Structure formats: C-alpha cells, structure tokens
C-alpha positions in Angstrom: -0.2 -0.5 0.2 1.2 3.2 -0.9 0.4 6.0 1.6 1.1 10.0 1.3 0.2 13.4 4.0 -1.9 16.0 2.3 -0.8 18.0 5.9 2.1 21.4 5.8 5.0 19.4 7.1 5.9 20.9 10.9 9.0 21.4 12.3 10.1 21.9 15.9 13.1 24.8 17.1 15.9 22.9 17.0 17.5 21.5 19.5 21.6 22.5 20.7 23.2 20.1 19.6 24.0 17.7 21.7 22.3 18.6 24.3 19.9 16.9 25.5 19.2 15.0 22.4 17.0 12.0 22.9 17.9 8.2 21.7 15.4 7.1 19.7 13.9 3.4 18.8 11.8 1.8 16.4 10.3 -1.6 17.1 8.6 -2.9 14.5 6.6 -6.1 14.4 5.6 -8.4 11.5 2.3 -9.3 10.1 0.4 -8.6 13.5 -3.1 -8.6 14.4 -4.2 -5.7 15.1 -6.0 -7.6 18.2 -2.9 -9.4 19.1 -1.4 -7.3 22.3 -2.7 -7.0 25.4 -3.9 -3.4 25.0 -6.2 -3.6 22.2 -7.6 -6.4 24.5 -5.9 -9.6 23.3 -7.2 -12.3 25.8 -4.9 -16.0 25.0 -1.7 -14.3 24.2 -0.4 -12.1 27.1 2.2 -9.5 26.3 3.1 -7.9 29.2 6.3 -5.9 28.3 4.7 -4.7 25.0 1.7 -3.3 27.7 4.5 -1.6 29.8 5.3 0.4 27.0 1.5 1.8 25.9 1.0 2.0 30.3 4.1 4.5 30.6 3.6 6.2 27.3 1.0 7.2 25.0 -0.6 4.9 22.4 -2.4 6.2 19.8 -5.6 5.1 18.7 -5.4 5.6 15.0 -2.0 4.3 13.8 -1.5 3.6 10.5 1.4 2.7 7.9 1.8 3.1 4.5 1.4 0.2 2.9 -0.8 -2.7 3.3 2.2 -5.5 2.6 6.0 -5.8 3.9 7.8 -4.2 1.4 6.1 -0.8 0.7 5.2 -0.1 4.6 9.3 -1.0 5.5 9.9 1.3 2.2 8.0 4.3 3.4 9.0 4.1 6.9 12.6 3.1 6.4 13.0 6.6 3.4 10.8 8.9 5.8 8.8 9.3 2.2 5.6 8.2 0.4 7.1 5.3 -1.3 4.8 5.3 -4.4 6.7 9.2 -5.2 9.7 6.7 -6.4 7.6 3.7 -7.8 7.9 1.3 -4.5 4.6 -0.8 -5.1 4.8 -4.2 -4.5 6.7 -6.4 -2.3 10.6 -7.5 -3.7 10.1 -10.6 -4.3 13.4 -12.4 -5.6 15.3 -11.5 -3.2 18.7 -12.0 -5.4 16.9 -9.9 -7.8 18.7 -6.3 -8.0 16.0 -4.4 -10.4 13.7 -5.0 -7.3 14.2 -3.1 -4.0 14.9 0.7 -3.0 16.4 2.5 -6.1 19.8 3.8 -6.0 20.7 7.0 -4.0 17.3 7.4 -2.2 17.8 8.9 1.3 16.3 7.2 3.8 15.6 8.8 7.7 18.7 6.8 8.9 21.2 9.5 6.5 19.7 12.3 7.7 20.3 11.4 11.6 23.6 10.6 10.7 24.2 14.4 9.3 22.9 15.2 13.1 25.2 13.5 14.5 23.6 10.0 15.5 24.8 6.7 15.6 22.4 4.7 13.5 21.5 0.8 14.2 19.1 -1.5 12.4 19.0 -5.2 13.5 16.5 -8.2 12.0 14.7 -7.5 8.6 15.9 -5.3 5.9 13.4 -6.6 2.4 14.8 -3.8 0.9 17.2 -5.1 -1.7 20.4 -7.4 -1.7 22.3 -5.6 -4.7 25.6 -3.3 -3.0 23.4 -0.2 -3.9 20.3 -1.2 -1.8 22.6 -2.8 1.4 21.7 -1.2 4.9 25.5 0.7 5.2 24.9 2.2 2.3 21.3 3.5 3.4 22.3 5.2 5.7 23.3 2.5 9.1 26.3 2.7 9.9 25.6 -1.2 11.9 23.4 -3.3 10.7 22.7 -6.8 12.5 20.3 -8.9 10.5 19.4 -10.5 6.9 19.1 -8.6 3.4 15.2 -11.2 2.2 11.8 -11.3 3.9 12.9 -13.3 6.2 14.5 -16.2 7.6 13.7 -19.2 9.2 13.5 -19.0 13.2 16.2 -21.7 13.7 18.8 -22.9 12.0 18.5 -25.9 9.5 20.9 -27.9 11.6 19.7 -26.8 15.1 18.5 -29.7 17.7 15.8 -27.3 17.6 14.4 -27.2 13.9 11.8 -29.9 13.2 11.2 -28.7 9.3 7.5 -28.6 9.7 7.3 -25.9 7.9 9.9 -25.8 5.0 11.2 -29.1 3.2 15.1 -28.6 2.3 15.3 -29.5 -1.0 16.9 -27.6 -4.9 16.6 -26.3 -6.3 15.4 -22.8 -3.6 12.3 -21.4 -4.7 11.6 -17.5 -4.8 9.6 -18.4 -0.7 12.8 -20.6 0.1 15.6 -18.4 -0.8 13.8 -15.5 1.2 13.8 -18.0 4.7 17.5 -19.5 4.2 19.9 -16.3 2.9 22.4 -16.0 5.8 22.3 -14.1 9.0 25.4 -11.1 8.8 26.3 -8.4 10.6 28.1 -5.6 8.7 27.5 -8.0 5.7 30.0 -10.8 7.1 28.2 -13.7 7.9 27.2 -14.4 11.5 27.1 -18.3 13.1 23.7 -18.7 15.4 22.7 -21.2 17.3 19.2 -20.2 18.9 15.6 -18.7 18.7 16.2 -15.9 15.8 14.2 -13.6 17.7 16.3 -14.1 20.2 19.1 -13.7 18.4 17.6 -10.4 17.0 17.0 -9.2 20.5 20.8 -9.7 21.4 22.4 -8.0 18.9 20.2 -4.9 19.4 21.2 -5.3 22.9 25.0 -5.3 21.8 24.4 -2.2 19.9 22.7 0.0 23.1 25.3 -0.7 25.3 28.2 -0.1 22.8 26.8 3.1 21.7 25.3 4.3 25.5 27.6 7.7 25.5 26.6 8.4 21.9 22.9 9.8 20.5 21.5 6.7 18.8 18.9 5.9 16.5 18.1 2.3 16.5 15.6 0.3 14.2 14.8 -2.7 15.8 12.8 -4.8 12.8 11.8 -8.0 14.0 10.1 -10.3 11.5 7.8 -12.2 14.2 5.3 -12.8 14.0 5.5 -13.7 10.2 5.2 -17.2 8.7 7.5 -19.4 8.6 5.0 -20.2 12.2 8.0 -21.8 14.2 8.5 -21.2 18.3 10.6 -23.1 21.0 8.7 -26.0 22.1 8.6 -24.6 25.7 7.6 -21.5 24.2 4.7 -23.1 22.1 3.7 -25.8 25.7 1.9 -22.2 26.6 -0.3 -22.0 24.4 -1.7 -24.9 24.3 -3.9 -25.2 20.9 -7.1 -25.7 22.5 -7.5 -22.9 24.8 -6.9 -20.4 22.5 -9.1 -17.8 21.3 -11.0 -18.6 18.0 -10.6 -16.2 15.6 -12.6 -17.0 12.1 -10.3 -18.3 9.4 -7.2 -19.6 11.6 -6.6 -23.2 13.2 -5.9 -23.6 16.7 -2.5 -25.1 16.1 -1.2 -22.4 13.9 -2.8 -19.9 16.8 -0.8 -21.9 19.3 2.3 -21.3 17.5 1.8 -17.7 16.6 0.7 -17.4 20.0 4.3 -18.7 20.8 5.9 -16.2 18.6 4.4 -13.1 20.0 5.5 -14.2 23.6 9.2 -14.4 22.4 9.0 -11.2 21.0 7.2 -9.3 23.9 10.2 -11.1 26.2 12.8 -9.1 23.8 11.5 -5.9 24.0 10.9 -6.6 28.0 15.3 -7.1 27.2 15.6 -4.1 25.4 13.6 -1.5 28.1 15.3 -3.3 31.1 19.0 -2.8 29.1 18.0 0.6 29.0 16.7 0.7 32.5 20.0 -0.5 33.4 22.5 1.9 31.9 20.1 4.6 32.8 19.1 5.5 29.5 15.2 4.9 29.8 14.0 8.8 30.6 16.5 10.3 27.7 14.3 8.0 25.1 12.1 7.7 22.5 10.4 3.8 21.5 8.0 3.2 19.7 6.5 0.4 18.6 4.3 -0.4 16.0 3.9 -3.3 13.1 4.6 -3.0 9.8 0.7 -3.6 8.8 -2.2 -5.7 9.4 -1.7 -9.1 10.4 -2.3 -12.0 8.6 -5.3 -13.6 8.0 -4.8 -17.3 8.7 -2.8 -16.5 11.8 -3.8 -13.5 13.3 -6.2 -11.7 15.3 -7.7 -8.2 13.6 -11.0 -7.6 15.1 -12.8 -5.3 15.3 -11.6 -3.7 12.3 -12.4 -5.5 8.6 -9.6 -6.9 6.3 -5.9 -8.1 7.4 -2.9 -7.5 5.6 -2.8 -7.0 1.6 -5.9 -5.5 1.8 -7.2 -1.7 2.2 -9.5 -1.6 5.1 -8.8 -0.8 8.9 -7.1 -4.3 9.1 -4.8 -3.8 6.7 -3.7 0.2 7.6 -4.2 0.3 11.6 -2.1 -1.2 13.7 -1.1 -0.8 17.7 1.1 2.2 17.9 3.0 3.3 20.9 5.4 5.8 21.7 7.4 5.9 25.4 9.0 9.2 26.4 9.3 9.0 30.4 10.2 11.9 30.5 8.1 14.5 28.0 5.0 12.1 27.7 2.3 11.8 30.3 1.4 7.6 31.0 -1.3 6.0 29.9 -1.7 9.2 27.1 -4.1 7.5 24.3 -4.3 10.1 21.2 -7.5 9.6 19.4 -6.3 12.3 15.7 -4.6 9.9 12.9 -0.7 9.3 12.9 1.3 7.4 10.7 4.6 5.5 10.1 6.3 8.3 8.9 5.3 10.7 11.3 8.3 8.6 13.4 11.2 9.7 11.1 10.2 13.8 10.9 9.7 13.7 14.8 13.3 11.6 15.5 14.1 14.2 13.0 13.1 17.5 14.7 13.9 16.1 17.8 18.2 15.4 16.6 17.7 19.1 15.7 17.4 18.9 11.9 14.8 20.2 9.6 12.1 18.3 8.9 11.2 20.7 5.5 14.5 21.1 4.7 15.7 17.1 4.9 12.5 16.3 2.2 10.9 14.1 4.9 7.2 13.5 4.6 5.7 12.8 7.6 5.3 15.7 10.0 7.1 16.8 13.5 4.0 15.6 16.3 6.4 16.3 19.2 4.1 18.5 20.2 0.9 16.2 20.1 2.2 13.4 21.9 3.4 15.3 24.5 -0.4 17.0 25.3 0.6 20.5 24.1 -1.9 21.0 21.2 -5.1 18.8 20.6 -4.8 20.1 17.0 -5.3 16.7 14.3 -1.4 16.3 12.5 -2.7 15.9 9.6 -5.6 17.0 7.5 -6.0 14.4 5.1 -3.9 10.8 4.4 -3.5 9.1 1.0 -2.3 5.4 -0.4 -2.1 3.9 -3.3 -2.4 0.1 -3.2 -2.7 -2.9 -4.6 -0.8 -6.3 -4.6 -0.9 -6.3 -8.3 -0.5 -3.8 -11.1 -3.9 -4.8 -12.4 -5.4 -4.0 -9.1 -5.1 -0.8 -7.9 -6.4 0.5 -5.1 -7.1 4.2 -3.8 -7.5 5.8 -0.5 -8.4 8.6 0.7 -8.8 9.6 4.5 -10.6 13.4 5.7 -10.8 13.8 8.7 -13.7 10.9 9.9 -14.3 10.1 6.5 -12.8 7.5 4.2 -12.5 6.3 1.0 -11.8 3.1 -1.0 -11.5 2.9 -5.0 -10.8 -0.7 -6.7 -10.9 -1.1 -10.2 -13.5 2.3 -10.4 -16.0 0.7 -8.0 -16.1 3.6 -4.6 -16.8 2.5 -1.1 -17.3 5.1 1.7 -16.9 5.2 5.3 -17.5 7.3 9.0 -14.9 6.0 10.5 -15.6 7.2 13.8 -18.9 5.8 13.5 -18.1 2.8 11.6 -14.7 2.0 12.4 -15.5 -1.9 11.0 -16.8 -0.2 7.5 -19.6 -1.8 7.6 -22.0 0.3 6.3 -20.8 2.2 2.9 -22.1 5.5 2.3 -21.0 6.0 -1.2 -25.1 5.5 -2.4 -26.0 7.6 0.3 -23.6 10.9 -0.1 -22.5 10.4 -3.7 -21.1 14.4 -4.1 -18.2 13.3 -0.6 -17.7 10.6 -2.5 -17.2 12.2 -6.3 -15.1 14.6 -4.6 -13.0 12.9 -3.0 -12.4 10.5 -5.7 -11.2 13.4 -7.2 -9.0 14.7 -4.6 -6.9 10.8 -4.8 -7.3 11.4 -8.7 -5.8 14.6 -8.9 -3.0 13.2 -6.2 -1.8 10.1 -7.9 -0.8 12.4 -10.6 2.3 13.1 -8.5 3.4 9.6 -8.0 6.1 7.8 -10.5 5.4 4.1 -12.6 6.6 0.9 -10.4 10.3 0.5 -10.2 9.1 -3.3 -11.5 6.4 -5.3 -11.3 5.2 -8.0 -9.2 6.6 -11.6 -11.4 8.6 -9.9 -13.3 12.4 -10.6 -13.5 12.0 -14.1 -14.7 12.1 -17.2 -12.6 14.9 -18.7 -10.6 17.2 -19.4 -13.1 17.1 -15.4 -13.3 17.4 -14.6 -9.7 19.8 -16.5 -8.8 23.0 -15.1 -11.0 23.5 -12.2 -8.7 27.8 -12.6 -7.3 27.1 -11.2 -4.2 30.6 -11.5 -1.8 28.2 -11.7 1.1 26.4 -14.7 -0.3 29.6 -16.6 -0.6 29.1 -19.7 1.2 26.0 -20.5 1.2 23.5 -22.6 -1.0 22.4 -20.3 -3.5 26.3 -19.3 -4.6 27.1 -22.6 -4.8 23.6 -23.8 -6.8 24.6 -20.3 -9.2 28.1 -21.6 -10.1 28.0 -25.1 -9.8 
C-alpha cells in the first residue's frame, strides 16, 4: 500500500547540538494483528512488556502505516517518504534480483540522523533489496545485524530444535525458500548462530545499545516475528495449548498456538531491550516507538474488530498497534485519537535531533507537541494511499477527517470511520457528492506518483535471479547452486 500526506510539514525549534538530544528506538513487529497485544484487548497471548510501553507512554488509537504489505510499508518508514513517489508498489519478491528494492541514491531517515550526529543501527529484517547500492550500510545504517531478505528461518536448519514442519529442504530453492534461507549477517559478514532467531536479534540490539550508550543513537529494531514461517521453541509453544487459544475466524487453533508463542518470544525480547535501557540509565532520555508494519495475516492473527487484514485497504490492513514511550516528556497512559502515520516517526526523530523536517524532504509530520499534550490539533488534514498487490488491482484510499474513501477498479466505497470503525456501512450511495469529491482529490494526488520500479512477477524465475555474484552470499547454498 502506498501512502501520502496532504498536511503541511512541521518542524520544531532546533535543539542545541548534543544537549539532551534523546535516543530513538523504533521496534517494528511483522504481521502482528491489531488485536494481538494486551492493550488492544488480547486475552490469549499475554504481552506484558509491550503493554508496559503503552501504559507508561501514549498509544495512538488511529495509528496507520504506509502500506498493507511488508516491502512497501517498510520502504515508506525507512525512507521517511511516500513510497509511491519513487515507485515502490509491491514486495521485492525475488531477493537476489537487483532490479527489485530501493532505488539507487534515495535518502533515508538513517541518513538524516547520521547528518545530525547520531549513531545509526538496525537489527533484523531488511527486505529493501540485496544489491550493493541497496544494502543497509549504504542506506544510512552505520551498523546492521540481520538478514537482507523478507524473512529468515527461526532456527538454523541444522539446529536440534528445528523440525522442518514448515519448510522442505530441497533444491532448487524456490523464491519463498530463498527468502528464508539467506544468511544472518553483521555488516555484510556471515554470522554463526545457534538459538531462536528472535532471541538472537534481541541480543544484537542489546549489543548495539551497550556499545553506543555514550552517544545519541537511532536504532531500528526490525523483528520478523510473528511473520510466517510459524516456528517457536517447543517450551514456549507449550504455554499456548491449541484448545485454549481464542477462536479467530479462518485461523487454525494449532497455527494460533505457534503464533502466540512467537508473539510471546518477541514480547520477552522487548522486555530485555527496555531493561537494558533501565540498567544503563537511558530510559528517561530514550524515545521508544512500537508498531507493526501492517495488519495481521488472515490465517494466523486477529485484527478484530477491524475489517480486513494484511494485503488490503480496509482498516485491518492499515491500522496497527502504535505506541510511543518517552518517560521524561510523554504523560503515562495517554490515548491520542487523531490519525498519525509511520512516516511521522522519522519526521519527529529528525526534529528531536535538531534537524529541519522541511529541508530534509521527509514526508511525515513532527508530532512532538501532539504526543506531549501541548496541542490537540490533528496532525494531518488528509492521508492518501495507493495500493495493489498486482498492478491491475490498484486501490486508492483517501482518509479526510472521519471519512475514508476506497476506490478499487473504479468501484468507490465511503465509510465514516469514527461512527463505523468496522467499515460495515458503505455511504457512497447516500453521499455521492462527497464520494465523487474525494475520488477527484485522490486522482489529482495520484498524478504525482511514479511508475513502478518493477512489476510483481517480472525478472524471470529461479534461473534468472540466482546470477547475482554478491560477496556476502558466498558459502551459502544459493551461491553454490549458481556456481555449480
């Protein structure tokens, strides 16, 4: 899903360089359901550490992301820019195809934070391309511990706890298999690991914080949990008997059990991160954000009461759990009801670092005053999206005030989100003039978007995307296949 803002870009007065500038930590879950955290009412999966972020900070009841699929949403967040403006419309589905992913030379939030003197680090899922011009360290991260594809197996394939239930060891490697079997890397060098991936990634984030405790830092903690494949330690799965899990339409109890364990492991990791900040006396001067990259997957998660899920333009695909904690500045237990977006995180970080949001070209809004309670003015006049899992399925969305217009292949729907958050009552027939006006606004906005960088399914099959001779790939099955 592609997204844009119609509001003015705001800035806060620059902070004196090096004087009290806060650390920024952004924790992003992957495929987490709207209702799958305690502060959203989840009953079968305890998330005490995520809930603590919400109760000790502010939660946004209408927190949106820029896309309903992993790649586009993350491209928006990572660049701080509307991804349709540079043609990022679908997932980079062929992980070794240099045609897919971020375009060369694009600026990112991490670049901007480096300019302001911050140490920038990332941990976990990248999914923005694997060519040399797309790698994290080129894209503004001075330190990156993670993997370059859209996912990774949660255990090494030779690990004693790995049982292969969700993966078939085979050659040639398929596209999906390749995503999940690329190596774990630290700054491009392969890393040996021997534990559950979520724990390994948390360890990497803690190392970054401990190493950079004396400097202002920007950390993107990019978990791939609870994204499929569904795998978790057996002892954690045992805490979630299938027969006791919440019955969610379309979700198998066994799947819900493993998914619950994956969320549990991520929550434990977040608890370890926050305890590290406590131990190092960094908590009061660290802004911690938590959100999902989009709505939960229909066959594993619970997005109720919202309509829809990952992959579509309804609220269940776009509205996510969204929290900020800053103990010295944000009142605990605050609930903020105006719409905000993941682009606002980068803009707010830039302003807090002392930079200019407008001069940086970021598309988000500095919401510092809003989250601190200094203003009740809505941060945005309107929000725009452009989505479609395939080019022929283009869907346009405009959120203006309490109204939301969706157009799919020419069919227009209109909802009043405040009165109808479940999007159950289409008002397009009852309010045709409003629907037509909003459609016209969306069409005008859409004229400024760029053609797709690539189209889903282009670039050929396995033989076509195993050609890339990347140094970081050497020693892996994929590199061996290519050179056999």
